[in-house]
C-alpha positions as CSV (number, residue, x, y, z in Angstrom):
1,M,-101.7,127.9,200.0
2,A,-99.1,126.2,198.4
3,D,-98.2,127.2,195.0
4,E,-100.0,125.0,192.3
5,V,-98.3,123.1,190.2
6,K,-99.0,122.4,186.4
7,I,-98.4,119.8,184.8
8,T,-98.5,119.7,181.0
9,E,-99.1,116.4,179.0
10,P,-96.8,116.1,176.6
11,K,-97.9,116.0,172.7
12,V,-98.1,112.9,171.1
13,E,-97.5,113.3,167.3
14,E,-99.8,111.3,165.1
15,T,-98.3,108.9,162.2
16,S,-99.7,109.3,159.1
17,T,-101.6,106.0,158.0
18,S,-102.7,106.9,154.9
19,T,-102.9,104.7,151.3
20,P,-100.0,106.3,148.5
21,S,-102.3,107.0,145.8
22,T,-100.6,105.1,143.6
23,I,-100.5,101.3,143.8
24,E,-97.7,99.7,142.0
25,E,-98.7,97.1,139.7
26,K,-97.0,93.4,139.9
27,P,-95.0,92.5,137.2
28,K,-97.0,89.7,134.5
29,T,-95.3,86.7,134.6
30,V,-93.9,84.9,131.2
31,T,-97.1,82.4,130.9
32,E,-99.3,85.5,131.7
33,K,-97.8,87.4,128.5
34,A,-98.3,84.0,126.6
35,A,-102.0,83.4,127.3
36,E,-102.8,87.3,126.9
37,T,-100.9,87.4,122.8
38,A,-102.6,84.3,122.1
39,T,-106.0,85.8,123.2
40,T,-105.4,88.4,121.0
41,A,-104.4,86.2,118.0
42,K,-108.0,84.2,118.6
43,D,-110.0,87.1,118.1
44,N,-108.0,88.4,115.1
45,V,-108.5,85.3,113.3
46,F,-112.1,85.0,114.2
47,S,-112.6,88.4,112.5
48,M,-110.7,87.6,109.4
49,F,-113.1,84.8,108.6
50,G,-116.3,86.4,110.0
51,G,-116.0,85.5,113.5
52,G,-116.7,87.1,116.0
53,G,-119.6,89.0,114.0
54,A,-122.1,87.7,115.9
55,K,-122.7,90.7,117.8
56,K,-123.5,92.6,114.6
57,A,-126.4,90.2,113.5
58,A,-129.2,93.0,114.2
59,P,-127.9,95.3,111.8
60,K,-127.7,92.6,109.1
61,A,-131.5,91.5,109.5
62,D,-132.1,95.4,109.2
63,D,-129.9,95.5,105.6
64,D,-131.7,91.8,104.4
65,E,-135.4,93.6,105.1
66,E,-134.0,96.9,103.1
67,N,-133.2,94.7,100.4
68,D,-136.0,92.6,100.8
69,R,-138.4,95.6,99.9
70,S,-136.0,97.3,97.2
71,G,-136.3,93.9,95.4
72,S,-139.9,93.7,95.9
73,A,-140.0,97.8,94.0
74,K,-137.5,96.8,91.7
75,A,-140.0,93.7,90.5
76,Q,-143.1,95.2,90.6
77,K,-141.2,98.4,88.5
78,A,-139.9,95.4,85.9
79,K,-143.4,94.1,85.7
80,E,-145.1,97.3,85.3
81,A,-142.7,98.3,82.1
82,A,-143.4,94.9,81.2
83,E,-147.0,95.1,81.0
84,G,-146.8,98.5,79.6
85,G,-144.4,97.0,76.9
86,D,-147.3,95.1,76.1
87,E,-149.8,97.2,75.4
88,D,-147.5,99.5,73.6
89,E,-147.0,96.6,71.1
90,K,-150.5,95.5,70.7
91,A,-151.5,99.3,69.9
92,D,-148.3,99.1,67.4
93,E,-150.1,96.0,66.0
94,E,-153.5,98.0,65.5
95,E,-152.2,101.2,64.3
96,A,-149.7,99.2,61.6
97,D,-151.4,99.2,57.9
98,V,-148.6,97.1,56.2
99,H,-149.4,96.8,52.2
100,F,-147.3,94.7,50.3
101,E,-147.0,94.7,46.7
102,P,-146.9,90.8,45.3
103,V,-143.7,90.2,43.6
104,V,-145.4,87.6,41.4
105,H,-148.1,89.5,39.0
106,L,-150.5,86.3,38.4
107,T,-151.5,86.3,35.0
108,E,-155.5,85.5,34.1
109,K,-155.8,81.6,32.9
110,V,-155.6,81.4,29.3
111,N,-157.5,78.1,27.7
112,T,-155.8,76.3,25.5
113,A,-157.8,74.9,22.4
114,T,-157.5,70.7,22.3
115,N,-159.9,70.3,19.0
116,E,-162.0,68.4,22.0
117,E,-164.1,71.1,22.5
118,L,-167.2,69.7,20.6
119,E,-166.5,66.1,21.2
120,E,-167.9,63.5,23.6
121,Q,-166.2,61.6,25.7
122,T,-167.7,57.8,25.2
123,F,-165.0,55.7,26.9
124,K,-161.9,56.8,28.9
125,M,-159.5,54.0,30.4
126,R,-155.6,54.2,31.7
127,A,-153.5,52.4,30.0
128,K,-149.7,52.1,28.9
129,L,-149.1,52.3,25.0
130,F,-146.3,51.1,22.8
131,K,-145.5,51.7,19.1
132,F,-143.7,48.8,16.8
133,D,-140.7,50.2,15.4
134,R,-140.0,48.7,12.0
135,E,-136.0,49.8,11.9
136,S,-135.0,48.2,15.2
137,R,-138.1,45.5,14.7
138,E,-139.0,45.8,18.1
139,W,-141.6,47.4,20.7
140,K,-141.1,51.0,22.1
141,E,-143.1,52.4,25.1
142,R,-145.3,55.7,23.3
143,G,-146.7,56.7,27.0
144,T,-148.5,56.2,30.0
145,G,-152.4,58.0,30.5
146,D,-156.2,58.0,29.9
147,V,-156.7,56.4,26.5
148,R,-160.3,57.8,25.2
149,L,-162.7,57.4,22.5
150,L,-164.2,60.6,21.6
151,K,-167.4,61.2,19.4
152,H,-167.8,64.3,17.0
153,R,-171.1,66.3,18.3
154,E,-171.7,67.2,14.9
155,N,-170.7,64.6,12.4
156,G,-171.0,62.1,15.0
157,K,-167.7,60.4,14.1
158,T,-165.4,58.4,17.1
159,R,-161.5,58.9,17.4
160,L,-159.2,57.0,19.7
161,V,-157.1,59.8,21.9
162,M,-154.4,59.0,24.3
163,R,-152.2,61.5,26.3
164,R,-149.7,61.2,28.3
165,D,-149.2,61.9,31.5
166,K,-148.3,65.1,33.4
167,T,-147.4,66.5,29.9
168,L,-150.6,65.6,27.9
169,K,-148.7,65.1,25.0
170,V,-150.6,63.1,22.1
171,C,-149.4,59.8,21.5
172,A,-152.0,58.3,19.3
173,N,-154.8,59.9,17.5
174,H,-156.7,58.2,14.9
175,Y,-160.2,57.4,13.9
176,V,-161.5,54.2,14.5
177,V,-162.1,52.8,11.1
178,P,-163.8,49.9,10.3
179,D,-160.9,48.4,8.3
180,M,-159.2,48.2,12.1
181,K,-158.7,44.6,13.6
182,L,-157.9,44.1,17.4
183,S,-155.8,41.0,17.9
184,P,-154.8,39.7,21.3
185,N,-151.2,40.1,22.1
186,V,-149.0,37.0,22.5
187,G,-148.9,35.7,26.0
188,S,-151.2,38.4,27.2
189,D,-155.1,38.7,28.5
190,R,-154.6,42.5,29.2
191,S,-153.6,43.6,25.8
192,W,-154.5,44.7,22.0
193,V,-152.6,45.2,19.2
194,W,-154.0,47.0,15.9
195,N,-152.8,49.0,12.6
196,A,-154.1,52.6,12.5
197,A,-153.5,54.0,9.0
198,A,-153.6,57.6,9.5
199,D,-152.1,58.3,12.9
200,V,-151.3,62.3,13.3
201,S,-150.4,62.0,16.9
202,E,-146.9,63.4,15.3
203,G,-148.3,66.2,13.1
204,E,-148.7,63.9,9.5
205,P,-150.6,60.8,9.0
206,E,-148.4,58.2,9.4
207,A,-149.3,53.7,9.8
208,Q,-149.0,52.8,13.1
209,T,-148.8,49.5,14.7
210,L,-150.1,50.1,17.9
211,A,-150.0,47.7,21.2
212,I,-152.0,49.0,24.3
213,R,-151.9,46.9,27.9
214,F,-154.0,47.5,30.6
215,G,-154.2,46.9,34.2
216,N,-156.2,43.7,34.0
217,S,-157.8,41.6,31.7
218,E,-161.6,43.0,32.9
219,N,-160.3,46.5,31.5
220,A,-158.9,45.3,28.3
221,N,-162.4,43.4,27.5
222,L,-164.3,46.7,28.5
223,F,-162.0,48.2,25.8
224,K,-162.7,46.2,22.6
225,D,-166.3,46.2,23.6
226,A,-166.2,50.1,23.4
227,F,-163.5,50.2,20.3
228,I,-166.0,47.4,18.0
229,K,-168.6,49.7,18.7
230,A,-167.4,52.6,18.0
231,Q,-166.0,50.8,14.3
232,S,-169.8,49.7,13.7
233,E,-171.0,53.4,14.6
234,N,-168.2,54.8,12.4
235,E,-168.8,52.3,9.3
236,A,-172.0,53.9,8.3
237,L,-170.5,57.3,8.6
238,F,-167.5,57.0,6.7
239,S,-169.5,55.1,3.7
240,K,-171.6,58.4,3.3
241,T,-168.2,60.5,2.6
242,S,-166.5,57.7,0.6
């Protein structure tokens, strides 16, 4: 038997085809670098002026809600404090018992005697009185006020009294005696002139020529009638005492 010939196949070495672990990046072109720089600058500008903040809208809403709750709580506390303050003020007003002493003490009214207490008024009319000045030979105003005829309750005699407005100072004071004569003033139907032998308006009896003027002729005639009536009543009384 022929000897067996062993044939050995040559061993073929396997070549490695594995991909290297690191891949070299392709260098960026000048255009790509400029675009990337522009995008970064744009994002920075938006962030500076409030841009790009849309993603954080949810936290802002939460903050607003929290601020609303905080503001409502503050408003409620302020309202309660105000109501409490009003109640405190009312309580202070109710409890306050202030007593003030008057600065000016009022005195009791003093009644001044006018010598008219025992007389009855029979006539009263508003008028203006004049006095004839013998030195200057002209009429001078004595005052404006109420001319009155006063009749004494005991002796029955009537006198004419006139006081100035406001001051109440006497500007005529004499008895209506029978020898007096009323004469119409020249050129007037509402004015009378007469002579008083003893007018005491200035204190001492003094002869006066007086003139009185009324608002109209009707009032002047009413005065004349009352004056003549007083003369008639006084005539009998003065004749008894003479």
